[in-house]
PDB file with one MODEL, atoms N, CA, C and O in Angstrom:
MODEL        1
ATOM      1  N   MET A   1      61.788  65.928  50.208  1.00  0.00           N
ATOM      2  CA  MET A   1      61.886  67.228  49.577  1.00  0.00           C
ATOM      3  C   MET A   1      62.859  68.116  50.336  1.00  0.00           C
ATOM      4  O   MET A   1      62.963  68.039  51.560  1.00  0.00           O
ATOM      5  N   LYS A   2      63.553  68.936  49.616  1.00  0.00           N
ATOM      6  CA  LYS A   2      64.474  69.897  50.216  1.00  0.00           C
ATOM      7  C   LYS A   2      63.678  71.089  50.735  1.00  0.00           C
ATOM      8  O   LYS A   2      62.503  71.258  50.411  1.00  0.00           O
ATOM      9  N   SER A   3      64.345  71.919  51.555  1.00  0.00           N
ATOM     10  CA  SER A   3      63.684  73.115  52.055  1.00  0.00           C
ATOM     11  C   SER A   3      63.279  74.005  50.890  1.00  0.00           C
ATOM     12  O   SER A   3      63.974  74.069  49.877  1.00  0.00           O
ATOM     13  N   GLY A   4      62.169  74.680  51.037  1.00  0.00           N
ATOM     14  CA  GLY A   4      61.687  75.535  49.961  1.00  0.00           C
ATOM     15  C   GLY A   4      60.765  74.782  49.016  1.00  0.00           C
ATOM     16  O   GLY A   4      60.222  75.380  48.087  1.00  0.00           O
ATOM     17  N   GLY A   5      60.574  73.475  49.231  1.00  0.00           N
ATOM     18  CA  GLY A   5      59.655  72.703  48.423  1.00  0.00           C
ATOM     19  C   GLY A   5      60.177  72.298  47.058  1.00  0.00           C
ATOM     20  O   GLY A   5      59.425  71.723  46.271  1.00  0.00           O
ATOM     21  N   LYS A   6      61.428  72.574  46.749  1.00  0.00           N
ATOM     22  CA  LYS A   6      61.979  72.213  45.436  1.00  0.00           C
ATOM     23  C   LYS A   6      62.786  70.931  45.547  1.00  0.00           C
ATOM     24  O   LYS A   6      63.589  70.760  46.465  1.00  0.00           O
ATOM     25  N   ARG A   7      62.560  70.037  44.600  1.00  0.00           N
ATOM     26  CA  ARG A   7      63.353  68.814  44.560  1.00  0.00           C
ATOM     27  C   ARG A   7      64.603  69.064  43.739  1.00  0.00           C
ATOM     28  O   ARG A   7      64.579  69.785  42.741  1.00  0.00           O
ATOM     29  N   ARG A   8      65.679  68.463  44.171  1.00  0.00           N
ATOM     30  CA  ARG A   8      66.946  68.571  43.445  1.00  0.00           C
ATOM     31  C   ARG A   8      67.158  67.266  42.686  1.00  0.00           C
ATOM     32  O   ARG A   8      67.140  66.186  43.275  1.00  0.00           O
ATOM     33  N   TYR A   9      67.358  67.374  41.375  1.00  0.00           N
ATOM     34  CA  TYR A   9      67.490  66.192  40.545  1.00  0.00           C
ATOM     35  C   TYR A   9      68.878  65.980  39.974  1.00  0.00           C
ATOM     36  O   TYR A   9      69.222  64.863  39.590  1.00  0.00           O
ATOM     37  N   ARG A  10      69.671  67.016  39.912  1.00  0.00           N
ATOM     38  CA  ARG A  10      70.972  66.910  39.255  1.00  0.00           C
ATOM     39  C   ARG A  10      72.101  67.243  40.212  1.00  0.00           C
ATOM     40  O   ARG A  10      71.988  68.111  41.078  1.00  0.00           O
ATOM     41  N   GLN A  11      73.182  66.527  40.024  1.00  0.00           N
ATOM     42  CA  GLN A  11      74.389  66.785  40.805  1.00  0.00           C
ATOM     43  C   GLN A  11      75.438  67.372  39.870  1.00  0.00           C
ATOM     44  O   GLN A  11      75.592  66.928  38.732  1.00  0.00           O
ATOM     45  N   VAL A  12      76.147  68.362  40.360  1.00  0.00           N
ATOM     46  CA  VAL A  12      77.231  68.975  39.597  1.00  0.00           C
ATOM     47  C   VAL A  12      78.522  68.687  40.344  1.00  0.00           C
ATOM     48  O   VAL A  12      78.612  68.877  41.557  1.00  0.00           O
ATOM     49  N   LYS A  13      79.513  68.229  39.603  1.00  0.00           N
ATOM     50  CA  LYS A  13      80.798  67.910  40.215  1.00  0.00           C
ATOM     51  C   LYS A  13      81.882  68.611  39.417  1.00  0.00           C
ATOM     52  O   LYS A  13      81.898  68.552  38.188  1.00  0.00           O
ATOM     53  N   PHE A  14      82.789  69.277  40.127  1.00  0.00           N
ATOM     54  CA  PHE A  14      83.914  69.909  39.455  1.00  0.00           C
ATOM     55  C   PHE A  14      85.124  69.837  40.367  1.00  0.00           C
ATOM     56  O   PHE A  14      85.005  69.596  41.568  1.00  0.00           O
ATOM     57  N   TYR A  15      86.280  70.047  39.778  1.00  0.00           N
ATOM     58  CA  TYR A  15      87.534  69.933  40.514  1.00  0.00           C
ATOM     59  C   TYR A  15      88.230  71.281  40.581  1.00  0.00           C
ATOM     60  O   TYR A  15      88.189  72.069  39.637  1.00  0.00           O
ATOM     61  N   LEU A  16      88.866  71.529  41.712  1.00  0.00           N
ATOM     62  CA  LEU A  16      89.662  72.733  41.920  1.00  0.00           C
ATOM     63  C   LEU A  16      91.080  72.312  42.246  1.00  0.00           C
ATOM     64  O   LEU A  16      91.303  71.259  42.842  1.00  0.00           O
ATOM     65  N   ASP A  17      92.041  73.141  41.852  1.00  0.00           N
ATOM     66  CA  ASP A  17      93.400  72.830  42.300  1.00  0.00           C
ATOM     67  C   ASP A  17      93.523  73.248  43.769  1.00  0.00           C
ATOM     68  O   ASP A  17      92.609  73.853  44.330  1.00  0.00           O
ATOM     69  N   GLU A  18      94.644  72.922  44.372  1.00  0.00           N
ATOM     70  CA  GLU A  18      94.822  73.132  45.809  1.00  0.00           C
ATOM     71  C   GLU A  18      94.634  74.599  46.208  1.00  0.00           C
ATOM     72  O   GLU A  18      93.965  74.890  47.199  1.00  0.00           O
ATOM     73  N   SER A  19      95.221  75.521  45.440  1.00  0.00           N
ATOM     74  CA  SER A  19      95.115  76.943  45.802  1.00  0.00           C
ATOM     75  C   SER A  19      93.681  77.457  45.629  1.00  0.00           C
ATOM     76  O   SER A  19      93.216  78.267  46.430  1.00  0.00           O
ATOM     77  N   GLU A  20      92.981  76.995  44.594  1.00  0.00           N
ATOM     78  CA  GLU A  20      91.587  77.404  44.402  1.00  0.00           C
ATOM     79  C   GLU A  20      90.723  76.899  45.552  1.00  0.00           C
ATOM     80  O   GLU A  20      89.886  77.631  46.080  1.00  0.00           O
ATOM     81  N   TYR A  21      90.935  75.647  45.932  1.00  0.00           N
ATOM     82  CA  TYR A  21      90.155  75.088  47.036  1.00  0.00           C
ATOM     83  C   TYR A  21      90.457  75.820  48.339  1.00  0.00           C
ATOM     84  O   TYR A  21      89.549  76.099  49.122  1.00  0.00           O
ATOM     85  N   ASP A  22      91.732  76.132  48.572  1.00  0.00           N
ATOM     86  CA  ASP A  22      92.106  76.850  49.794  1.00  0.00           C
ATOM     87  C   ASP A  22      91.401  78.201  49.868  1.00  0.00           C
ATOM     88  O   ASP A  22      90.937  78.605  50.934  1.00  0.00           O
ATOM     89  N   ARG A  23      91.320  78.899  48.730  1.00  0.00           N
ATOM     90  CA  ARG A  23      90.624  80.195  48.710  1.00  0.00           C
ATOM     91  C   ARG A  23      89.134  80.017  48.973  1.00  0.00           C
ATOM     92  O   ARG A  23      88.536  80.793  49.719  1.00  0.00           O
ATOM     93  N   LEU A  24      88.532  78.994  48.360  1.00  0.00           N
ATOM     94  CA  LEU A  24      87.116  78.714  48.587  1.00  0.00           C
ATOM     95  C   LEU A  24      86.874  78.370  50.050  1.00  0.00           C
ATOM     96  O   LEU A  24      85.932  78.876  50.661  1.00  0.00           O
ATOM     97  N   LYS A  25      87.716  77.517  50.610  1.00  0.00           N
ATOM     98  CA  LYS A  25      87.565  77.106  52.012  1.00  0.00           C
ATOM     99  C   LYS A  25      87.719  78.296  52.944  1.00  0.00           C
ATOM    100  O   LYS A  25      86.951  78.444  53.895  1.00  0.00           O
ATOM    101  N   SER A  26      88.700  79.142  52.679  1.00  0.00           N
ATOM    102  CA  SER A  26      88.933  80.316  53.514  1.00  0.00           C
ATOM    103  C   SER A  26      87.717  81.245  53.507  1.00  0.00           C
ATOM    104  O   SER A  26      87.280  81.709  54.559  1.00  0.00           O
ATOM    105  N   LEU A  27      87.181  81.511  52.327  1.00  0.00           N
ATOM    106  CA  LEU A  27      86.007  82.370  52.225  1.00  0.00           C
ATOM    107  C   LEU A  27      84.800  81.713  52.887  1.00  0.00           C
ATOM    108  O   LEU A  27      84.027  82.379  53.575  1.00  0.00           O
ATOM    109  N   ALA A  28      84.642  80.414  52.681  1.00  0.00           N
ATOM    110  CA  ALA A  28      83.528  79.696  53.302  1.00  0.00           C
ATOM    111  C   ALA A  28      83.619  79.786  54.821  1.00  0.00           C
ATOM    112  O   ALA A  28      82.612  80.009  55.492  1.00  0.00           O
ATOM    113  N   ASP A  29      84.814  79.615  55.361  1.00  0.00           N
ATOM    114  CA  ASP A  29      84.999  79.723  56.811  1.00  0.00           C
ATOM    115  C   ASP A  29      84.621  81.114  57.308  1.00  0.00           C
ATOM    116  O   ASP A  29      83.961  81.249  58.338  1.00  0.00           O
ATOM    117  N   GLU A  30      85.040  82.151  56.575  1.00  0.00           N
ATOM    118  CA  GLU A  30      84.711  83.527  56.962  1.00  0.00           C
ATOM    119  C   GLU A  30      83.208  83.762  56.982  1.00  0.00           C
ATOM    120  O   GLU A  30      82.700  84.520  57.808  1.00  0.00           O
ATOM    121  N   LEU A  31      82.500  83.107  56.065  1.00  0.00           N
ATOM    122  CA  LEU A  31      81.058  83.299  55.947  1.00  0.00           C
ATOM    123  C   LEU A  31      80.263  82.285  56.760  1.00  0.00           C
ATOM    124  O   LEU A  31      79.032  82.331  56.775  1.00  0.00           O
ATOM    125  N   GLY A  32      80.954  81.371  57.437  1.00  0.00           N
ATOM    126  CA  GLY A  32      80.268  80.359  58.233  1.00  0.00           C
ATOM    127  C   GLY A  32      79.560  79.316  57.390  1.00  0.00           C
ATOM    128  O   GLY A  32      78.505  78.812  57.773  1.00  0.00           O
ATOM    129  N   GLU A  33      80.133  78.995  56.253  1.00  0.00           N
ATOM    130  CA  GLU A  33      79.549  78.024  55.321  1.00  0.00           C
ATOM    131  C   GLU A  33      80.527  76.881  55.095  1.00  0.00           C
ATOM    132  O   GLU A  33      81.710  76.992  55.414  1.00  0.00           O
ATOM    133  N   SER A  34      80.024  75.782  54.543  1.00  0.00           N
ATOM    134  CA  SER A  34      80.917  74.733  54.063  1.00  0.00           C
ATOM    135  C   SER A  34      81.330  75.118  52.643  1.00  0.00           C
ATOM    136  O   SER A  34      80.619  75.878  51.984  1.00  0.00           O
ATOM    137  N   PRO A  35      82.466  74.608  52.158  1.00  0.00           N
ATOM    138  CA  PRO A  35      82.852  74.919  50.775  1.00  0.00           C
ATOM    139  C   PRO A  35      81.783  74.520  49.757  1.00  0.00           C
ATOM    140  O   PRO A  35      81.521  75.266  48.813  1.00  0.00           O
ATOM    141  N   ALA A  36      81.166  73.355  49.938  1.00  0.00           N
ATOM    142  CA  ALA A  36      80.134  72.900  48.992  1.00  0.00           C
ATOM    143  C   ALA A  36      78.924  73.828  49.011  1.00  0.00           C
ATOM    144  O   ALA A  36      78.387  74.183  47.962  1.00  0.00           O
ATOM    145  N   SER A  37      78.500  74.216  50.211  1.00  0.00           N
ATOM    146  CA  SER A  37      77.355  75.114  50.340  1.00  0.00           C
ATOM    147  C   SER A  37      77.647  76.470  49.711  1.00  0.00           C
ATOM    148  O   SER A  37      76.797  77.048  49.035  1.00  0.00           O
ATOM    149  N   LEU A  38      78.856  76.969  49.940  1.00  0.00           N
ATOM    150  CA  LEU A  38      79.239  78.254  49.356  1.00  0.00           C
ATOM    151  C   LEU A  38      79.274  78.166  47.833  1.00  0.00           C
ATOM    152  O   LEU A  38      78.782  79.066  47.153  1.00  0.00           O
ATOM    153  N   ALA A  39      79.850  77.092  47.290  1.00  0.00           N
ATOM    154  CA  ALA A  39      79.911  76.926  45.832  1.00  0.00           C
ATOM    155  C   ALA A  39      78.500  76.912  45.240  1.00  0.00           C
ATOM    156  O   ALA A  39      78.248  77.524  44.202  1.00  0.00           O
ATOM    157  N   LYS A  40      77.590  76.212  45.904  1.00  0.00           N
ATOM    158  CA  LYS A  40      76.205  76.158  45.434  1.00  0.00           C
ATOM    159  C   LYS A  40      75.579  77.552  45.463  1.00  0.00           C
ATOM    160  O   LYS A  40      74.915  77.959  44.510  1.00  0.00           O
ATOM    161  N   LYS A  41      75.790  78.274  46.550  1.00  0.00           N
ATOM    162  CA  LYS A  41      75.223  79.620  46.652  1.00  0.00           C
ATOM    163  C   LYS A  41      75.796  80.549  45.586  1.00  0.00           C
ATOM    164  O   LYS A  41      75.078  81.377  45.027  1.00  0.00           O
ATOM    165  N   ILE A  42      77.087  80.410  45.307  1.00  0.00           N
ATOM    166  CA  ILE A  42      77.708  81.246  44.274  1.00  0.00           C
ATOM    167  C   ILE A  42      77.075  80.960  42.914  1.00  0.00           C
ATOM    168  O   ILE A  42      76.763  81.886  42.165  1.00  0.00           O
ATOM    169  N   VAL A  43      76.887  79.685  42.597  1.00  0.00           N
ATOM    170  CA  VAL A  43      76.274  79.319  41.311  1.00  0.00           C
ATOM    171  C   VAL A  43      74.845  79.846  41.236  1.00  0.00           C
ATOM    172  O   VAL A  43      74.455  80.432  40.226  1.00  0.00           O
ATOM    173  N   LEU A  44      74.061  79.644  42.293  1.00  0.00           N
ATOM    174  CA  LEU A  44      72.678  80.129  42.291  1.00  0.00           C
ATOM    175  C   LEU A  44      72.624  81.650  42.178  1.00  0.00           C
ATOM    176  O   LEU A  44      71.770  82.197  41.480  1.00  0.00           O
ATOM    177  N   GLU A  45      73.544  82.331  42.869  1.00  0.00           N
ATOM    178  CA  GLU A  45      73.611  83.791  42.785  1.00  0.00           C
ATOM    179  C   GLU A  45      73.927  84.216  41.350  1.00  0.00           C
ATOM    180  O   GLU A  45      73.290  85.120  40.809  1.00  0.00           O
ATOM    181  N   TYR A  46      74.903  83.563  40.745  1.00  0.00           N
ATOM    182  CA  TYR A  46      75.304  83.890  39.371  1.00  0.00           C
ATOM    183  C   TYR A  46      74.139  83.689  38.402  1.00  0.00           C
ATOM    184  O   TYR A  46      73.965  84.466  37.464  1.00  0.00           O
ATOM    185  N   LEU A  47      73.351  82.653  38.632  1.00  0.00           N
ATOM    186  CA  LEU A  47      72.207  82.355  37.766  1.00  0.00           C
ATOM    187  C   LEU A  47      70.980  83.205  38.096  1.00  0.00           C
ATOM    188  O   LEU A  47      69.961  83.120  37.411  1.00  0.00           O
ATOM    189  N   GLY A  48      71.079  84.018  39.140  1.00  0.00           N
ATOM    190  CA  GLY A  48      69.948  84.841  39.557  1.00  0.00           C
ATOM    191  C   GLY A  48      68.893  84.051  40.291  1.00  0.00           C
ATOM    192  O   GLY A  48      67.732  84.457  40.338  1.00  0.00           O
ATOM    193  N   LEU A  49      69.282  82.925  40.866  1.00  0.00           N
ATOM    194  CA  LEU A  49      68.336  82.047  41.549  1.00  0.00           C
ATOM    195  C   LEU A  49      68.600  81.951  43.050  1.00  0.00           C
ATOM    196  O   LEU A  49      68.163  81.004  43.704  1.00  0.00           O
ATOM    197  N   SER A  50      69.301  82.915  43.579  1.00  0.00           N
ATOM    198  CA  SER A  50      69.691  82.869  44.982  1.00  0.00           C
ATOM    199  C   SER A  50      68.466  82.806  45.882  1.00  0.00           C
ATOM    200  O   SER A  50      67.507  83.556  45.704  1.00  0.00           O
ATOM    201  N   GLU A  51      68.516  81.898  46.851  1.00  0.00           N
ATOM    202  CA  GLU A  51      67.409  81.732  47.787  1.00  0.00           C
ATOM    203  C   GLU A  51      67.635  82.524  49.068  1.00  0.00           C
ATOM    204  O   GLU A  51      66.738  82.613  49.906  1.00  0.00           O
ATOM    205  N   SER A  52      68.813  83.096  49.226  1.00  0.00           N
ATOM    206  CA  SER A  52      69.115  83.833  50.451  1.00  0.00           C
ATOM    207  C   SER A  52      69.594  85.231  50.095  1.00  0.00           C
ATOM    208  O   SER A  52      69.547  85.642  48.935  1.00  0.00           O
ATOM    209  N   ALA A  53      70.054  85.949  51.100  1.00  0.00           N
ATOM    210  CA  ALA A  53      70.596  87.293  50.865  1.00  0.00           C
ATOM    211  C   ALA A  53      71.711  87.203  49.836  1.00  0.00           C
ATOM    212  O   ALA A  53      72.376  86.173  49.718  1.00  0.00           O
ATOM    213  N   SER A  54      71.907  88.249  49.117  1.00  0.00           N
ATOM    214  CA  SER A  54      72.889  88.262  48.040  1.00  0.00           C
ATOM    215  C   SER A  54      74.281  87.923  48.545  1.00  0.00           C
ATOM    216  O   SER A  54      74.883  88.684  49.302  1.00  0.00           O
ATOM    217  N   LEU A  55      74.782  86.783  48.121  1.00  0.00           N
ATOM    218  CA  LEU A  55      76.123  86.352  48.520  1.00  0.00           C
ATOM    219  C   LEU A  55      77.167  87.311  47.971  1.00  0.00           C
ATOM    220  O   LEU A  55      78.135  87.648  48.652  1.00  0.00           O
ATOM    221  N   LEU A  56      76.965  87.741  46.749  1.00  0.00           N
ATOM    222  CA  LEU A  56      77.910  88.675  46.150  1.00  0.00           C
ATOM    223  C   LEU A  56      77.999  89.952  46.977  1.00  0.00           C
ATOM    224  O   LEU A  56      79.088  90.486  47.185  1.00  0.00           O
ATOM    225  N   LYS A  57      76.856  90.440  47.447  1.00  0.00           N
ATOM    226  CA  LYS A  57      76.851  91.644  48.281  1.00  0.00           C
ATOM    227  C   LYS A  57      77.595  91.385  49.583  1.00  0.00           C
ATOM    228  O   LYS A  57      78.360  92.236  50.039  1.00  0.00           O
ATOM    229  N   ARG A  58      77.381  90.225  50.184  1.00  0.00           N
ATOM    230  CA  ARG A  58      78.072  89.896  51.431  1.00  0.00           C
ATOM    231  C   ARG A  58      79.581  89.851  51.223  1.00  0.00           C
ATOM    232  O   ARG A  58      80.340  90.349  52.055  1.00  0.00           O
ATOM    233  N   VAL A  59      80.013  89.261  50.124  1.00  0.00           N
ATOM    234  CA  VAL A  59      81.450  89.194  49.829  1.00  0.00           C
ATOM    235  C   VAL A  59      82.004  90.599  49.602  1.00  0.00           C
ATOM    236  O   VAL A  59      83.076  90.935  50.104  1.00  0.00           O
ATOM    237  N   CYS A  60      81.275  91.413  48.848  1.00  0.00           N
ATOM    238  CA  CYS A  60      81.722  92.794  48.606  1.00  0.00           C
ATOM    239  C   CYS A  60      81.793  93.572  49.911  1.00  0.00           C
ATOM    240  O   CYS A  60      82.734  94.336  50.127  1.00  0.00           O
ATOM    241  N   ASP A  61      80.807  93.385  50.781  1.00  0.00           N
ATOM    242  CA  ASP A  61      80.830  94.049  52.091  1.00  0.00           C
ATOM    243  C   ASP A  61      82.043  93.607  52.898  1.00  0.00           C
ATOM    244  O   ASP A  61      82.703  94.428  53.535  1.00  0.00           O
ATOM    245  N   LEU A  62      82.336  92.307  52.870  1.00  0.00           N
ATOM    246  CA  LEU A  62      83.514  91.806  53.587  1.00  0.00           C
ATOM    247  C   LEU A  62      84.794  92.403  53.022  1.00  0.00           C
ATOM    248  O   LEU A  62      85.700  92.755  53.777  1.00  0.00           O
ATOM    249  N   GLU A  63      84.875  92.520  51.708  1.00  0.00           N
ATOM    250  CA  GLU A  63      86.064  93.113  51.084  1.00  0.00           C
ATOM    251  C   GLU A  63      86.233  94.567  51.509  1.00  0.00           C
ATOM    252  O   GLU A  63      87.345  95.009  51.796  1.00  0.00           O
ATOM    253  N   GLU A  64      85.119  95.314  51.547  1.00  0.00           N
ATOM    254  CA  GLU A  64      85.188  96.712  51.985  1.00  0.00           C
ATOM    255  C   GLU A  64      85.660  96.808  53.429  1.00  0.00           C
ATOM    256  O   GLU A  64      86.507  97.638  53.761  1.00  0.00           O
ATOM    257  N   LYS A  65      85.108  95.952  54.285  1.00  0.00           N
ATOM    258  CA  LYS A  65      85.516  95.959  55.697  1.00  0.00           C
ATOM    259  C   LYS A  65      86.988  95.596  55.832  1.00  0.00           C
ATOM    260  O   LYS A  65      87.709  96.185  56.638  1.00  0.00           O
ATOM    261  N   TYR A  66      87.425  94.637  55.052  1.00  0.00           N
ATOM    262  CA  TYR A  66      88.829  94.232  55.082  1.00  0.00           C
ATOM    263  C   TYR A  66      89.732  95.403  54.690  1.00  0.00           C
ATOM    264  O   TYR A  66      90.731  95.676  55.355  1.00  0.00           O
ATOM    265  N   GLU A  67      89.373  96.087  53.613  1.00  0.00           N
ATOM    266  CA  GLU A  67      90.177  97.231  53.158  1.00  0.00           C
ATOM    267  C   GLU A  67      90.212  98.330  54.211  1.00  0.00           C
ATOM    268  O   GLU A  67      91.257  98.942  54.435  1.00  0.00           O
ATOM    269  N   ARG A  68      89.065  98.589  54.864  1.00  0.00           N
ATOM    270  CA  ARG A  68      89.047  99.596  55.935  1.00  0.00           C
ATOM    271  C   ARG A  68      89.944  99.177  57.085  1.00  0.00           C
ATOM    272  O   ARG A  68      90.671 100.000  57.641  1.00  0.00           O
ATOM    273  N   LEU A  69      89.896  97.899  57.445  1.00  0.00           N
ATOM    274  CA  LEU A  69      90.751  97.398  58.527  1.00  0.00           C
ATOM    275  C   LEU A  69      92.224  97.525  58.174  1.00  0.00           C
ATOM    276  O   LEU A  69      93.038  97.888  59.024  1.00  0.00           O
ATOM    277  N   VAL A  70      92.571  97.230  56.934  1.00  0.00           N
ATOM    278  CA  VAL A  70      93.967  97.355  56.498  1.00  0.00           C
ATOM    279  C   VAL A  70      94.423  98.803  56.614  1.00  0.00           C
ATOM    280  O   VAL A  70      95.514  99.080  57.113  1.00  0.00           O
ATOM    281  N   ARG A  71      93.576  99.732  56.148  1.00  0.00           N
ATOM    282  CA  ARG A  71      93.937 101.154  56.247  1.00  0.00           C
ATOM    283  C   ARG A  71      94.066 101.586  57.704  1.00  0.00           C
ATOM    284  O   ARG A  71      95.014 102.284  58.064  1.00  0.00           O
ATOM    285  N   GLU A  72      93.125 101.178  58.536  1.00  0.00           N
ATOM    286  CA  GLU A  72      93.157 101.549  59.953  1.00  0.00           C
ATOM    287  C   GLU A  72      94.379 100.960  60.644  1.00  0.00           C
ATOM    288  O   GLU A  72      95.017 101.630  61.455  1.00  0.00           O
ATOM    289  N   LEU A  73      94.703  99.730  60.332  1.00  0.00           N
ATOM    290  CA  LEU A  73      95.884  99.105  60.922  1.00  0.00           C
ATOM    291  C   LEU A  73      97.149  99.847  60.506  1.00  0.00           C
ATOM    292  O   LEU A  73      98.058 100.022  61.318  1.00  0.00           O
ATOM    293  N   GLY A  74      97.218 100.281  59.265  1.00  0.00           N
ATOM    294  CA  GLY A  74      98.356 101.071  58.805  1.00  0.00           C
ATOM    295  C   GLY A  74      98.462 102.383  59.562  1.00  0.00           C
ATOM    296  O   GLY A  74      99.555 102.805  59.937  1.00  0.00           O
ATOM    297  N   ARG A  75      97.315 103.030  59.787  1.00  0.00           N
ATOM    298  CA  ARG A  75      97.300 104.284  60.541  1.00  0.00           C
ATOM    299  C   ARG A  75      97.777 104.064  61.969  1.00  0.00           C
ATOM    300  O   ARG A  75      98.595 104.831  62.477  1.00  0.00           O
ATOM    301  N   VAL A  76      97.271 103.024  62.615  1.00  0.00           N
ATOM    302  CA  VAL A  76      97.677 102.715  63.990  1.00  0.00           C
ATOM    303  C   VAL A  76      99.171 102.413  64.037  1.00  0.00           C
ATOM    304  O   VAL A  76      99.867 102.852  64.953  1.00  0.00           O
ATOM    305  N   GLU A  77      99.652 101.678  63.069  1.00  0.00           N
ATOM    306  CA  GLU A  77     101.078 101.346  63.013  1.00  0.00           C
ATOM    307  C   GLU A  77     101.933 102.614  62.917  1.00  0.00           C
ATOM    308  O   GLU A  77     102.956 102.736  63.591  1.00  0.00           O
ATOM    309  N   ARG A  78     101.502 103.548  62.078  1.00  0.00           N
ATOM    310  CA  ARG A  78     102.246 104.816  61.957  1.00  0.00           C
ATOM    311  C   ARG A  78     102.208 105.608  63.259  1.00  0.00           C
ATOM    312  O   ARG A  78     103.214 106.197  63.653  1.00  0.00           O
ATOM    313  N   GLU A  79     101.060 105.628  63.928  1.00  0.00           N
ATOM    314  CA  GLU A  79     100.951 106.354  65.198  1.00  0.00           C
ATOM    315  C   GLU A  79     101.830 105.732  66.275  1.00  0.00           C
ATOM    316  O   GLU A  79     102.476 106.450  67.038  1.00  0.00           O
ATOM    317  N   VAL A  80     101.861 104.414  66.342  1.00  0.00           N
ATOM    318  CA  VAL A  80     102.715 103.737  67.324  1.00  0.00           C
ATOM    319  C   VAL A  80     104.180 104.043  67.039  1.00  0.00           C
ATOM    320  O   VAL A  80     104.947 104.295  67.969  1.00  0.00           O
ATOM    321  N   ALA A  81     104.578 104.025  65.781  1.00  0.00           N
ATOM    322  CA  ALA A  81     105.963 104.342  65.424  1.00  0.00           C
ATOM    323  C   ALA A  81     106.300 105.770  65.833  1.00  0.00           C
ATOM    324  O   ALA A  81     107.392 106.028  66.339  1.00  0.00           O
ATOM    325  N   TYR A  82     105.364 106.708  65.617  1.00  0.00           N
ATOM    326  CA  TYR A  82     105.581 108.101  66.012  1.00  0.00           C
ATOM    327  C   TYR A  82     105.743 108.204  67.530  1.00  0.00           C
ATOM    328  O   TYR A  82     106.662 108.863  68.018  1.00  0.00           O
ATOM    329  N   LEU A  83     104.846 107.549  68.271  1.00  0.00           N
ATOM    330  CA  LEU A  83     104.926 107.589  69.736  1.00  0.00           C
ATOM    331  C   LEU A  83     106.232 106.988  70.237  1.00  0.00           C
ATOM    332  O   LEU A  83     106.814 107.482  71.203  1.00  0.00           O
ATOM    333  N   MET A  84     106.691 105.936  69.592  1.00  0.00           N
ATOM    334  CA  MET A  84     107.967 105.327  69.994  1.00  0.00           C
ATOM    335  C   MET A  84     109.115 106.305  69.770  1.00  0.00           C
ATOM    336  O   MET A  84     110.021 106.400  70.598  1.00  0.00           O
ATOM    337  N   ARG A  85     109.080 107.037  68.647  1.00  0.00           N
ATOM    338  CA  ARG A  85     110.122 108.043  68.391  1.00  0.00           C
ATOM    339  C   ARG A  85     110.081 109.151  69.433  1.00  0.00           C
ATOM    340  O   ARG A  85     111.127 109.599  69.902  1.00  0.00           O
ATOM    341  N   VAL A  86     108.871 109.602  69.804  1.00  0.00           N
ATOM    342  CA  VAL A  86     108.728 110.662  70.808  1.00  0.00           C
ATOM    343  C   VAL A  86     109.278 110.197  72.145  1.00  0.00           C
ATOM    344  O   VAL A  86     110.040 110.921  72.786  1.00  0.00           O
ATOM    345  N   VAL A  87     108.903 109.003  72.573  1.00  0.00           N
ATOM    346  CA  VAL A  87     109.379 108.467  73.853  1.00  0.00           C
ATOM    347  C   VAL A  87     110.892 108.314  73.821  1.00  0.00           C
ATOM    348  O   VAL A  87     111.577 108.660  74.783  1.00  0.00           O
ATOM    349  N   LYS A  88     111.405 107.804  72.730  1.00  0.00           N
ATOM    350  CA  LYS A  88     112.852 107.608  72.592  1.00  0.00           C
ATOM    351  C   LYS A  88     113.591 108.946  72.667  1.00  0.00           C
ATOM    352  O   LYS A  88     114.634 109.044  73.312  1.00  0.00           O
ATOM    353  N   SER A  89     113.049 109.975  72.007  1.00  0.00           N
ATOM    354  CA  SER A  89     113.720 111.282  72.021  1.00  0.00           C
ATOM    355  C   SER A  89     113.655 111.926  73.403  1.00  0.00           C
ATOM    356  O   SER A  89     114.593 112.618  73.799  1.00  0.00           O
ATOM    357  N   LYS A  90     112.568 111.714  74.143  1.00  0.00           N
ATOM    358  CA  LYS A  90     112.455 112.281  75.494  1.00  0.00           C
ATOM    359  C   LYS A  90     113.404 111.579  76.456  1.00  0.00           C
ATOM    360  O   LYS A  90     113.941 112.205  77.370  1.00  0.00           O
ATOM    361  N   ARG A  91     113.608 110.298  76.257  1.00  0.00           N
ATOM    362  CA  ARG A  91     114.557 109.565  77.110  1.00  0.00           C
ATOM    363  C   ARG A  91     115.987 110.007  76.827  1.00  0.00           C
ATOM    364  O   ARG A  91     116.839 110.001  77.715  1.00  0.00           O
ATOM    365  N   GLY A  92     116.234 110.386  75.586  1.00  0.00           N
ATOM    366  CA  GLY A  92     117.575 110.797  75.178  1.00  0.00           C
ATOM    367  C   GLY A  92     117.897 112.234  75.556  1.00  0.00           C
ATOM    368  O   GLY A  92     119.062 112.629  75.493  1.00  0.00           O
ATOM    369  N   SER A  93     116.895 113.038  75.951  1.00  0.00           N
ATOM    370  CA  SER A  93     117.145 114.448  76.269  1.00  0.00           C
ATOM    371  C   SER A  93     117.768 114.647  77.620  1.00  0.00           C
ATOM    372  O   SER A  93     118.032 115.782  78.017  1.00  0.00           O
TER     373      SER A  93
ENDMDL
END
């Protein structure tokens, strides 16, 4: 028996192209999952049968964190560029 006391009777097999698989693998790596495990969790989540914390919520949280990091990195980049201009102008004075 599998964990949770439920027996699994059916296997689902599907194919992804290279770019789809790469995206699945990348997300699975970020979440500490195997691609197969992540695909199963996504299907169970979609069907409302998720056995763990909401995968969709975790992905959305990761997307929000990513967007915040992108914005923060842009801000830091602008500040560094400003500081470089200030230092350059002081050296030129």
